[in-house]
DRENDO-1510 file (C-alpha; in Angstrom, 1 decimal, always signed):
<recs>
REC; n; res; u; v; w
REC; 1; MET; +2.8; -34.7; -23.7 .
REC; 2; GLU; +1.7; -33.2; -20.4 .
REC; 3; THR; -0.8; -30.2; -20.8 .
REC; 4; LYS; +0.4; -27.1; -19.5 .
REC; 5; LYS; -1.0; -26.2; -16.0 .
REC; 6; ILE; -3.4; -23.4; -15.5 .
REC; 7; TYR; -3.0; -21.1; -12.6 .
REC; 8; HIS; -6.4; -20.3; -11.0 .
REC; 9; PHE; -6.6; -17.4; -8.5 .
REC; 10; ILE; -9.6; -17.5; -6.2 .
REC; 11; GLY; -10.1; -13.7; -5.4 .
REC; 12; ILE; -7.9; -12.5; -8.2 .
REC; 13; LYS; -9.0; -8.9; -7.8 .
REC; 14; GLY; -7.3; -8.5; -4.5 .
REC; 15; THR; -4.1; -6.3; -4.7 .
REC; 16; GLY; -1.5; -8.8; -4.0 .
REC; 17; MET; -3.3; -11.5; -6.0 .
REC; 18; SER; -3.6; -9.3; -9.2 .
REC; 19; ALA; +0.1; -8.5; -8.9 .
REC; 20; LEU; +1.1; -12.0; -8.6 .
REC; 21; ALA; -1.3; -13.1; -11.5 .
REC; 22; LEU; +0.5; -10.4; -13.6 .
REC; 23; ILE; +4.0; -11.6; -12.8 .
REC; 24; LEU; +3.1; -15.2; -13.9 .
REC; 25; VAL; +1.5; -14.0; -17.1 .
REC; 26; ASP; +4.8; -12.1; -17.8 .
REC; 27; ARG; +6.6; -15.5; -17.1 .
REC; 28; GLY; +4.6; -17.0; -19.9 .
REC; 29; GLU; +2.2; -18.9; -17.6 .
REC; 30; GLN; -1.6; -19.4; -18.4 .
REC; 31; VAL; -3.5; -17.6; -15.8 .
REC; 32; GLN; -7.3; -17.0; -14.9 .
REC; 33; GLY; -9.1; -16.3; -11.8 .
REC; 34; SER; -12.6; -15.7; -10.1 .
REC; 35; ASP; -13.9; -13.0; -8.0 .
REC; 36; ILE; -17.0; -10.7; -7.3 .
REC; 37; THR; -18.5; -9.1; -10.3 .
REC; 38; GLN; -18.3; -5.6; -8.8 .
REC; 39; TYR; -15.6; -3.5; -10.5 .
REC; 40; THR; -12.4; -2.8; -8.6 .
REC; 41; PHE; -9.4; -0.6; -9.3 .
REC; 42; THR; -7.0; -3.6; -9.8 .
REC; 43; GLN; -9.4; -5.0; -12.6 .
REC; 44; ARG; -8.1; -3.1; -15.5 .
REC; 45; GLY; -4.5; -4.2; -15.2 .
REC; 46; LEU; -5.8; -7.8; -15.3 .
REC; 47; GLU; -8.0; -7.2; -18.4 .
REC; 48; LYS; -5.2; -5.4; -20.3 .
REC; 49; ALA; -3.0; -8.5; -19.7 .
REC; 50; GLY; -5.8; -10.8; -21.2 .
REC; 51; ILE; -6.5; -12.6; -17.9 .
REC; 52; LYS; -9.9; -14.2; -17.8 .
REC; 53; ILE; -11.9; -13.1; -14.8 .
REC; 54; LEU; -14.9; -15.5; -13.8 .
REC; 55; PRO; -17.5; -15.1; -11.3 .
REC; 56; PHE; -17.1; -17.4; -8.2 .
REC; 57; ASP; -18.4; -20.9; -9.0 .
REC; 58; GLU; -17.0; -24.3; -7.8 .
REC; 59; ASN; -17.2; -25.5; -11.4 .
REC; 60; ASN; -14.3; -23.2; -12.2 .
REC; 61; ILE; -12.0; -25.7; -10.6 .
REC; 62; LYS; -10.5; -28.3; -13.1 .
REC; 63; ASP; -7.9; -31.2; -12.9 .
REC; 64; ASN; -5.2; -29.4; -14.7 .
REC; 65; MET; -4.9; -26.5; -12.3 .
REC; 66; ILE; -2.7; -25.1; -9.7 .
REC; 67; VAL; -4.9; -23.0; -7.3 .
REC; 68; ILE; -3.8; -19.9; -5.3 .
REC; 69; VAL; -6.2; -18.7; -2.7 .
REC; 70; GLY; -6.6; -15.1; -1.7 .
REC; 71; ASN; -6.2; -14.5; +2.0 .
REC; 72; ALA; -9.7; -12.9; +2.3 .
REC; 73; PHE; -11.2; -16.3; +1.7 .
REC; 74; LYS; -11.5; -19.1; +4.2 .
REC; 75; ASP; -11.3; -22.9; +3.6 .
REC; 76; ASP; -15.1; -23.2; +3.4 .
REC; 77; HIS; -15.3; -21.1; +0.3 .
REC; 78; PRO; -17.0; -23.5; -2.3 .
REC; 79; GLU; -14.0; -23.1; -4.9 .
REC; 80; VAL; -11.3; -23.9; -2.1 .
REC; 81; VAL; -13.6; -26.8; -1.0 .
REC; 82; LYS; -13.9; -28.2; -4.6 .
REC; 83; ALA; -10.0; -27.8; -5.1 .
REC; 84; ARG; -9.1; -29.8; -2.1 .
REC; 85; GLU; -11.8; -32.4; -2.9 .
REC; 86; MET; -10.2; -33.1; -6.4 .
REC; 87; GLY; -6.7; -33.1; -4.9 .
REC; 88; VAL; -5.6; -30.0; -7.1 .
REC; 89; PRO; -2.3; -28.4; -5.9 .
REC; 90; THR; -3.6; -25.6; -3.6 .
REC; 91; TYR; -1.6; -22.6; -2.1 .
REC; 92; ARG; -2.4; -19.7; +0.0 .
REC; 93; TYR; -1.2; -16.5; -1.6 .
REC; 94; HIS; +1.6; -15.7; +0.9 .
REC; 95; GLU; +2.8; -19.4; +0.6 .
REC; 96; PHE; +3.1; -19.2; -3.1 .
REC; 97; LEU; +4.9; -16.0; -2.8 .
REC; 98; GLY; +7.4; -17.5; -0.5 .
REC; 99; GLU; +8.3; -19.9; -3.3 .
REC; 100; MET; +8.3; -17.2; -6.1 .
REC; 101; ILE; +11.1; -15.1; -4.5 .
REC; 102; GLU; +13.7; -17.8; -4.4 .
REC; 103; GLY; +16.6; -17.5; -6.7 .
REC; 104; LYS; +16.5; -13.7; -6.8 .
REC; 105; THR; +17.9; -11.1; -4.6 .
REC; 106; SER; +14.8; -10.5; -2.7 .
REC; 107; ILE; +13.7; -7.4; -0.7 .
REC; 108; GLY; +10.7; -7.4; +1.3 .
REC; 109; VAL; +9.1; -4.1; +2.4 .
REC; 110; ALA; +7.3; -4.4; +5.7 .
REC; 111; GLY; +5.7; -1.9; +8.0 .
REC; 112; ALA; +2.4; -0.8; +9.4 .
REC; 113; HIS; +2.3; +2.2; +7.0 .
REC; 114; GLY; +4.2; +3.1; +3.9 .
REC; 115; LYS; +4.6; -0.3; +2.5 .
REC; 116; THR; +3.0; +0.2; -0.8 .
REC; 117; SER; +4.6; +3.5; -1.5 .
REC; 118; THR; +8.2; +2.4; -0.5 .
REC; 119; THR; +7.7; -1.0; -2.5 .
REC; 120; GLY; +6.6; +1.0; -5.5 .
REC; 121; LEU; +9.5; +3.5; -5.3 .
REC; 122; LEU; +12.0; +0.6; -4.8 .
REC; 123; ALA; +10.6; -1.4; -7.7 .
REC; 124; HIS; +10.7; +1.8; -10.0 .
REC; 125; VAL; +14.3; +2.6; -9.1 .
REC; 126; LEU; +15.7; -1.0; -9.5 .
REC; 127; SER; +13.8; -1.7; -12.5 .
REC; 128; GLY; +15.4; +1.1; -14.3 .
REC; 129; ILE; +18.8; -0.2; -13.3 .
REC; 130; ALA; +18.6; -4.0; -13.6 .
REC; 131; PRO; +15.9; -6.7; -14.5 .
REC; 132; THR; +13.5; -6.6; -11.6 .
REC; 133; ASP; +10.3; -8.7; -10.7 .
REC; 134; TYR; +8.1; -6.8; -8.5 .
REC; 135; LEU; +4.8; -7.1; -6.5 .
REC; 136; VAL; +3.2; -4.0; -5.2 .
REC; 137; GLY; +0.1; -3.6; -3.0 .
REC; 138; ASP; -1.6; -1.4; -5.4 .
REC; 139; GLY; -2.1; -4.4; -7.7 .
REC; 140; SER; +0.9; -3.7; -9.9 .
REC; 141; GLY; +3.0; -6.8; -10.7 .
REC; 142; LYS; +5.8; -7.5; -13.3 .
REC; 143; GLY; +7.9; -10.6; -14.1 .
REC; 144; VAL; +11.0; -10.1; -16.5 .
REC; 145; PRO; +13.5; -12.7; -17.9 .
REC; 146; ASN; +16.6; -13.3; -15.9 .
REC; 147; ALA; +15.5; -10.9; -13.0 .
REC; 148; ARG; +18.3; -10.1; -10.6 .
REC; 149; PHE; +15.9; -8.5; -8.0 .
REC; 150; PHE; +12.6; -9.5; -6.6 .
REC; 151; VAL; +10.8; -6.6; -4.7 .
REC; 152; TYR; +7.7; -7.3; -2.8 .
REC; 153; GLU; +5.3; -6.2; -0.2 .
REC; 154; ALA; +5.7; -8.1; +3.0 .
REC; 155; ASP; +2.3; -7.9; +4.8 .
REC; 156; GLU; +2.2; -8.4; +8.6 .
REC; 157; TYR; -1.6; -9.1; +8.6 .
REC; 158; ARG; -2.2; -12.6; +10.2 .
REC; 159; ARG; +1.6; -13.0; +10.1 .
REC; 160; HIS; +1.5; -13.5; +6.3 .
REC; 161; PHE; +5.0; -12.2; +5.8 .
REC; 162; LEU; +6.4; -15.2; +7.7 .
REC; 163; ALA; +5.9; -17.2; +4.7 .
REC; 164; THR; +8.8; -15.4; +3.1 .
REC; 165; ASN; +12.7; -15.4; +3.8 .
REC; 166; PRO; +14.0; -12.4; +2.0 .
REC; 167; ASP; +17.6; -11.4; +1.4 .
REC; 168; TYR; +16.9; -7.8; +2.8 .
REC; 169; ALA; +14.0; -6.3; +4.5 .
REC; 170; ILE; +13.0; -2.7; +4.7 .
REC; 171; MET; +10.9; -2.0; +7.9 .
REC; 172; THR; +9.2; +1.5; +7.7 .
REC; 173; ASN; +7.5; +1.4; +11.3 .
REC; 174; ILE; +5.7; -0.9; +13.7 .
REC; 175; ASP; +2.3; +0.3; +14.9 .
REC; 176; PHE; -0.7; -1.2; +16.4 .
REC; 177; ASP; -3.2; -2.1; +13.6 .
REC; 178; HIS; -5.5; -4.9; +12.5 .
REC; 179; PRO; -7.2; -5.2; +16.0 .
REC; 180; ASP; -9.3; -8.0; +14.6 .
REC; 181; TYR; -6.2; -10.2; +14.7 .
REC; 182; TYR; -3.4; -8.6; +16.8 .
REC; 183; GLN; -4.1; -8.7; +20.5 .
REC; 184; SER; -1.6; -5.8; +21.4 .
REC; 185; ILE; +1.4; -3.9; +20.2 .
REC; 186; ASP; +3.5; -6.6; +21.8 .
REC; 187; ASP; +1.9; -9.1; +19.6 .
REC; 188; VAL; +2.8; -7.1; +16.4 .
REC; 189; ILE; +6.4; -6.5; +17.7 .
REC; 190; ASP; +6.6; -10.3; +18.0 .
REC; 191; ALA; +5.6; -10.8; +14.4 .
REC; 192; PHE; +8.3; -8.3; +13.3 .
REC; 193; GLN; +10.8; -9.9; +15.4 .
REC; 194; THR; +10.1; -13.2; +13.8 .
REC; 195; PHE; +10.3; -11.9; +10.3 .
REC; 196; ALA; +13.7; -10.1; +11.3 .
REC; 197; ASN; +14.9; -13.6; +12.2 .
REC; 198; GLN; +14.2; -15.0; +8.8 .
REC; 199; VAL; +16.0; -12.0; +6.8 .
REC; 200; LYS; +19.3; -13.4; +5.2 .
REC; 201; LYS; +21.5; -10.4; +4.4 .
REC; 202; GLY; +20.4; -7.0; +6.0 .
REC; 203; ILE; +17.6; -5.0; +7.5 .
REC; 204; PHE; +16.9; -1.3; +6.9 .
REC; 205; ALA; +14.7; +0.2; +9.5 .
REC; 206; TRP; +13.3; +3.7; +10.4 .
REC; 207; GLY; +15.5; +4.9; +13.3 .
REC; 208; ASP; +12.8; +7.1; +15.0 .
REC; 209; ASP; +10.6; +4.0; +15.7 .
REC; 210; GLN; +11.1; +2.9; +19.3 .
REC; 211; TYR; +10.0; -0.7; +18.6 .
REC; 212; LEU; +12.3; -1.0; +15.5 .
REC; 213; ARG; +15.2; +0.2; +17.7 .
REC; 214; GLU; +14.6; -3.1; +19.8 .
REC; 215; ILE; +14.7; -5.5; +16.8 .
REC; 216; LYS; +17.4; -8.0; +17.1 .
REC; 217; ALA; +18.6; -10.1; +14.1 .
REC; 218; ASN; +21.2; -12.4; +12.8 .
REC; 219; VAL; +22.1; -9.9; +10.1 .
REC; 220; PRO; +23.3; -6.2; +10.3 .
REC; 221; VAL; +20.4; -3.7; +11.1 .
REC; 222; TYR; +21.0; -0.2; +9.4 .
REC; 223; TYR; +18.7; +2.7; +10.6 .
REC; 224; TYR; +17.6; +5.4; +8.4 .
REC; 225; GLY; +16.1; +8.8; +9.3 .
REC; 226; LEU; +16.9; +12.5; +10.0 .
REC; 227; ASN; +19.1; +12.1; +13.0 .
REC; 228; GLU; +22.8; +11.7; +13.9 .
REC; 229; THR; +22.0; +8.4; +15.6 .
REC; 230; ASP; +20.9; +7.0; +12.2 .
REC; 231; ASP; +23.3; +5.0; +9.9 .
REC; 232; PHE; +21.7; +6.6; +6.8 .
REC; 233; ARG; +20.4; +10.1; +7.2 .
REC; 234; ALA; +18.9; +12.8; +5.1 .
REC; 235; VAL; +20.2; +16.4; +6.0 .
REC; 236; ASP; +19.3; +19.9; +4.7 .
REC; 237; VAL; +15.9; +18.7; +3.7 .
REC; 238; LYS; +14.3; +21.2; +1.5 .
REC; 239; ARG; +10.4; +20.7; +1.0 .
REC; 240; THR; +8.7; +22.7; -1.8 .
REC; 241; THR; +5.6; +22.7; -3.8 .
REC; 242; LYS; +7.5; +20.6; -6.5 .
REC; 243; GLY; +8.8; +18.0; -4.2 .
REC; 244; SER; +11.7; +17.3; -1.7 .
REC; 245; LYS; +15.5; +17.6; -1.9 .
REC; 246; PHE; +18.0; +16.3; +0.6 .
REC; 247; ASN; +21.7; +15.3; +1.1 .
REC; 248; VAL; +22.4; +11.7; +2.2 .
REC; 249; TRP; +25.0; +10.7; +4.6 .
REC; 250; TYR; +26.1; +7.0; +5.3 .
REC; 251; HIS; +28.1; +7.5; +8.5 .
REC; 252; ASP; +30.7; +9.9; +7.6 .
REC; 253; GLU; +30.4; +9.5; +3.8 .
REC; 254; ASP; +28.4; +12.1; +1.9 .
REC; 255; LEU; +26.5; +10.4; -0.9 .
REC; 256; GLY; +25.4; +13.6; -2.5 .
REC; 257; GLU; +22.0; +15.3; -3.2 .
REC; 258; PHE; +18.9; +13.5; -4.1 .
REC; 259; SER; +15.4; +14.9; -5.3 .
REC; 260; VAL; +12.0; +13.3; -5.4 .
REC; 261; PRO; +8.9; +14.6; -6.9 .
REC; 262; LEU; +6.9; +13.5; -3.7 .
REC; 263; PHE; +5.6; +15.4; -0.8 .
REC; 264; GLY; +5.5; +14.7; +2.9 .
REC; 265; GLU; +8.3; +13.8; +5.4 .
REC; 266; HIS; +7.3; +10.2; +5.1 .
REC; 267; ASN; +8.3; +10.2; +1.4 .
REC; 268; VAL; +11.8; +11.5; +2.2 .
REC; 269; LEU; +12.1; +8.6; +4.7 .
REC; 270; ASN; +10.8; +6.1; +2.0 .
REC; 271; SER; +13.3; +7.4; -0.4 .
REC; 272; LEU; +16.0; +7.0; +2.1 .
REC; 273; ALA; +15.2; +3.4; +2.6 .
REC; 274; VAL; +15.4; +2.8; -1.0 .
REC; 275; ILE; +18.8; +4.6; -1.5 .
REC; 276; ALA; +20.1; +2.7; +1.5 .
REC; 277; VAL; +19.2; -0.8; +0.1 .
REC; 278; SER; +20.3; +0.0; -3.3 .
REC; 279; TYR; +23.7; +1.3; -2.0 .
REC; 280; PHE; +24.3; -2.1; -0.4 .
REC; 281; GLU; +23.7; -3.8; -3.6 .
REC; 282; ASP; +26.4; -1.6; -5.3 .
REC; 283; VAL; +23.9; +0.2; -7.5 .
REC; 284; ASP; +25.3; +3.4; -9.0 .
REC; 285; LEU; +24.3; +6.4; -7.1 .
REC; 286; ASP; +23.8; +8.5; -10.2 .
REC; 287; GLU; +21.4; +5.9; -11.6 .
REC; 288; ILE; +19.5; +6.0; -8.3 .
REC; 289; ARG; +19.3; +9.8; -8.5 .
REC; 290; ASN; +17.9; +9.7; -12.1 .
REC; 291; GLU; +15.3; +6.9; -11.2 .
REC; 292; LEU; +14.0; +8.8; -8.3 .
REC; 293; LEU; +13.2; +11.8; -10.4 .
REC; 294; THR; +10.9; +10.0; -12.7 .
REC; 295; PHE; +8.6; +8.3; -10.1 .
REC; 296; LYS; +5.0; +8.9; -10.6 .
REC; 297; GLY; +3.7; +7.3; -7.6 .
REC; 298; VAL; +1.5; +4.2; -6.9 .
REC; 299; LYS; -2.2; +3.7; -7.5 .
REC; 300; ARG; -4.4; +5.1; -4.6 .
REC; 301; ARG; -1.5; +6.8; -2.8 .
REC; 302; PHE; -1.8; +10.5; -3.1 .
REC; 303; SER; -3.3; +10.2; -6.7 .
REC; 304; GLU; -4.1; +13.7; -7.9 .
REC; 305; ARG; -6.4; +15.1; -10.5 .
REC; 306; LYS; -8.0; +18.4; -11.3 .
REC; 307; VAL; -11.8; +18.7; -11.7 .
REC; 308; GLU; -13.5; +21.9; -12.4 .
REC; 309; GLY; -11.0; +24.0; -10.5 .
REC; 310; MET; -10.9; +21.7; -7.6 .
REC; 311; THR; -7.8; +19.4; -6.8 .
REC; 312; ILE; -9.0; +15.9; -5.9 .
REC; 313; ILE; -6.5; +13.6; -4.1 .
REC; 314; ASP; -7.3; +10.0; -3.7 .
REC; 315; ASP; -5.4; +8.1; -0.9 .
REC; 316; TYR; -5.6; +4.6; +0.8 .
REC; 317; ALA; -5.0; +6.2; +4.3 .
REC; 318; HIS; -7.0; +4.3; +6.8 .
REC; 319; HIS; -5.1; +4.7; +10.0 .
REC; 320; PRO; -4.3; +7.7; +12.3 .
REC; 321; SER; -0.7; +7.9; +11.2 .
REC; 322; GLU; -1.4; +7.6; +7.5 .
REC; 323; ILE; -4.0; +10.3; +7.8 .
REC; 324; LYS; -1.4; +12.6; +9.4 .
REC; 325; ALA; +1.1; +11.8; +6.7 .
REC; 326; THR; -1.3; +12.4; +3.9 .
REC; 327; ILE; -2.5; +15.7; +5.2 .
REC; 328; ASP; +1.1; +16.8; +5.8 .
REC; 329; ALA; +1.9; +15.9; +2.1 .
REC; 330; ALA; -1.2; +18.0; +0.9 .
REC; 331; ARG; -0.1; +20.9; +2.9 .
REC; 332; GLN; +3.4; +20.8; +1.4 .
REC; 333; GLU; +2.1; +20.8; -2.1 .
REC; 334; TYR; -0.7; +23.2; -1.6 .
REC; 335; PRO; +0.4; +25.5; +1.3 .
REC; 336; ASN; -2.2; +28.2; +0.3 .
REC; 337; LYS; -5.4; +26.1; -0.1 .
REC; 338; GLU; -7.9; +24.9; +2.1 .
REC; 339; ILE; -7.5; +21.1; +2.8 .
REC; 340; VAL; -10.9; +19.3; +3.0 .
REC; 341; VAL; -10.9; +15.7; +3.9 .
REC; 342; VAL; -13.5; +13.0; +3.3 .
REC; 343; PHE; -12.8; +10.0; +5.4 .
REC; 344; GLN; -14.3; +6.6; +5.1 .
REC; 345; PRO; -13.4; +4.8; +8.4 .
REC; 346; HIS; -12.4; +1.1; +7.5 .
REC; 347; THR; -13.7; -1.6; +9.8 .
REC; 348; PHE; -15.7; -1.4; +13.0 .
REC; 349; SER; -13.0; -2.7; +15.2 .
REC; 350; ARG; -10.3; -0.4; +14.1 .
REC; 351; THR; -12.7; +2.6; +14.4 .
REC; 352; ILE; -13.3; +1.6; +18.0 .
REC; 353; ALA; -9.7; +0.7; +18.9 .
REC; 354; MET; -8.4; +4.2; +17.5 .
REC; 355; MET; -11.2; +6.6; +17.8 .
REC; 356; ASP; -9.4; +9.3; +19.6 .
REC; 357; ASP; -6.3; +9.1; +17.5 .
REC; 358; PHE; -8.6; +9.2; +14.4 .
REC; 359; ALA; -10.0; +12.4; +15.7 .
REC; 360; THR; -6.7; +14.0; +16.5 .
REC; 361; SER; -5.3; +13.2; +13.0 .
REC; 362; LEU; -8.3; +14.3; +11.0 .
REC; 363; ASP; -8.4; +17.8; +12.9 .
REC; 364; LEU; -5.1; +18.6; +11.0 .
REC; 365; ALA; -7.3; +19.4; +8.0 .
REC; 366; ASP; -9.3; +22.5; +7.7 .
REC; 367; LYS; -12.6; +20.7; +7.4 .
REC; 368; VAL; -13.6; +17.1; +8.0 .
REC; 369; PHE; -16.4; +15.1; +6.3 .
REC; 370; LEU; -17.0; +11.3; +7.0 .
REC; 371; THR; -18.8; +8.6; +5.2 .
REC; 372; ASP; -20.5; +5.5; +6.8 .
REC; 373; ILE; -18.0; +2.9; +8.1 .
REC; 374; TYR; -16.7; +0.4; +5.5 .
REC; 375; GLY; -17.0; -3.2; +7.0 .
REC; 376; SER; -15.0; -6.2; +5.6 .
REC; 377; PRO; -15.8; -9.7; +4.6 .
REC; 378; ARG; -14.7; -10.7; +8.2 .
REC; 379; GLU; -16.7; -7.9; +9.9 .
REC; 380; GLN; -20.0; -6.7; +8.6 .
REC; 381; SER; -21.2; -4.8; +11.8 .
REC; 382; GLY; -20.2; -3.3; +15.1 .
REC; 383; ASP; -21.2; -1.2; +18.1 .
REC; 384; VAL; -19.9; +2.0; +16.7 .
REC; 385; SER; -20.8; +4.5; +13.9 .
REC; 386; SER; -19.4; +7.3; +12.0 .
REC; 387; ALA; -21.7; +9.7; +14.1 .
REC; 388; ASP; -19.6; +8.5; +17.1 .
REC; 389; LEU; -16.4; +9.6; +15.6 .
REC; 390; ALA; -18.0; +12.9; +14.3 .
REC; 391; GLN; -18.7; +14.0; +17.8 .
REC; 392; LYS; -14.9; +13.9; +18.7 .
REC; 393; ILE; -13.8; +16.0; +15.6 .
REC; 394; THR; -13.6; +19.7; +16.1 .
REC; 395; LYS; -13.2; +20.5; +12.3 .
REC; 396; GLY; -16.7; +19.3; +11.3 .
REC; 397; GLY; -17.5; +15.7; +11.0 .
REC; 398; GLN; -20.7; +15.8; +9.0 .
REC; 399; VAL; -21.6; +12.3; +7.6 .
REC; 400; LEU; -22.0; +12.4; +3.8 .
REC; 401; SER; -24.1; +9.8; +1.6 .
REC; 402; VAL; -23.4; +9.0; -1.9 .
REC; 403; GLU; -26.8; +10.5; -2.8 .
REC; 404; ASN; -25.9; +13.9; -1.4 .
REC; 405; MET; -22.3; +15.3; -1.8 .
REC; 406; SER; -23.5; +18.8; -2.1 .
REC; 407; PRO; -21.7; +19.9; +1.2 .
REC; 408; LEU; -18.5; +19.9; -0.7 .
REC; 409; LEU; -19.8; +22.4; -3.1 .
REC; 410; ASP; -19.2; +25.0; -0.6 .
REC; 411; TYR; -15.4; +24.9; -1.7 .
REC; 412; ASP; -13.9; +26.4; -4.6 .
REC; 413; ASN; -10.3; +26.2; -6.0 .
REC; 414; ASP; -9.5; +24.1; -2.9 .
REC; 415; VAL; -8.1; +20.5; -2.2 .
REC; 416; VAL; -10.5; +17.6; -1.4 .
REC; 417; VAL; -8.7; +14.5; +0.0 .
REC; 418; PHE; -10.7; +11.3; -0.3 .
REC; 419; MET; -9.2; +8.7; +2.2 .
REC; 420; GLY; -10.1; +5.1; +2.9 .
REC; 421; ALA; -9.4; +1.5; +2.0 .
REC; 422; GLY; -12.9; +0.5; +1.4 .
REC; 423; ASP; -15.2; +1.8; -1.5 .
REC; 424; ILE; -14.5; +5.5; -1.0 .
REC; 425; LEU; -14.2; +5.7; -4.8 .
REC; 426; LYS; -18.0; +5.7; -5.2 .
REC; 427; TYR; -18.1; +8.8; -3.2 .
REC; 428; GLU; -15.4; +10.4; -5.3 .
REC; 429; ASN; -17.1; +9.5; -8.5 .
REC; 430; ALA; -20.4; +11.0; -7.1 .
REC; 431; TYR; -18.6; +14.2; -6.1 .
REC; 432; GLU; -16.9; +14.6; -9.6 .
REC; 433; GLU; -20.3; +14.1; -11.4 .
REC; 434; LEU; -21.8; +16.8; -9.2 .
REC; 435; LEU; -19.0; +19.2; -10.1 .
REC; 436; SER; -19.3; +18.3; -13.8 .
REC; 437; HIS; -23.1; +18.6; -13.7 .
REC; 438; LEU; -22.9; +22.0; -12.1 .
REC; 439; SER; -20.2; +23.2; -14.6 .
REC; 440; ASN; -22.4; +22.3; -17.6 .
REC; 441; LYS; -25.3; +24.0; -16.1 .
REC; 442; ILE; -23.4; +27.2; -15.7 .
REC; 443; ASN; -21.7; +27.0; -19.2 .
</recs>
């Protein structure tokens, strides 16, 4: 009898990789992986699922494996080299995902910003209504028996989403990002256009995005937004400190009122996209309404906690548009508090390419602090520093170190938003320890 194959993930702690590993475990497969030993926020989910995580070592590779390689790792990685030498079946993450979605009603969520929040919301809503497999960019993944839907995040980086051919696509926006790969905005548009050509049933796109309005496809494109020119539109939007309410119209049909416990205009738009795609799959509107009410958010997207009288918000925002959206959300929920931002610039190429836009977005806060720039495995240094960005910010811009977070102690009963896609968590932890230490001294 043939022994059962083991799926070995090279770089299993990556957000997409960990989610994919969790789906395979749910499907009854044997899964293990390798990665750096440093703790990451995706690790807990893997450990709870009983998945073995090994340090990188070419001897991890065995004959009875199927190897899946994270996109952060090149072909010269020792484990990849060994797998290819041994002739073990080896897939890149996005190639394997392309095969995984076949046979289900698949919905890919693409966009420069808002992918993870929208994927998480769609996965939550559909999971409450029908069996749904999902892969979310915060490391969450689930596989269920006889799934009707497969919801996944379709990442444009290095055109990886072109390995998938979904039934539906949600496109939240097109923006210039990943300057280490994309040459220009036209290069990004080209990638989204190619992806649009691969969609089988329908596309739901944000109507205010000039580039998305130009998308041509072999399937209907439905626009969602706040304007009369949109197919699906939110009207009578009410934004409160508890969340957002709005009525939804599809052309001349009133679909009724919907509420979400989420903040910021971008979350009204994300909800609208979810309602639109669910509507086209004949999902009961009242069921959608009920599911929207219970959404708790996704990891590292506007995650809140209270520590010693301070509200700490953790967010993955690392692009000017995302920073603006996150500050907008914080102002909606906390209209009477100071909004203090601690921002970790992510990659040198992005910081140089978008320096002025970063400054403009960050200045929407009441006070801004920076950390040093976080590089990436592909980019360890560059001709720019956080001090260069600080000079362009009018609301502060002091560069903090993990060893000294004390400037944040000037704020009491306010909101501190930590933003970044790198290791910003170590700054949050240092600040929380400082707050707790001071509190213990006072008490």
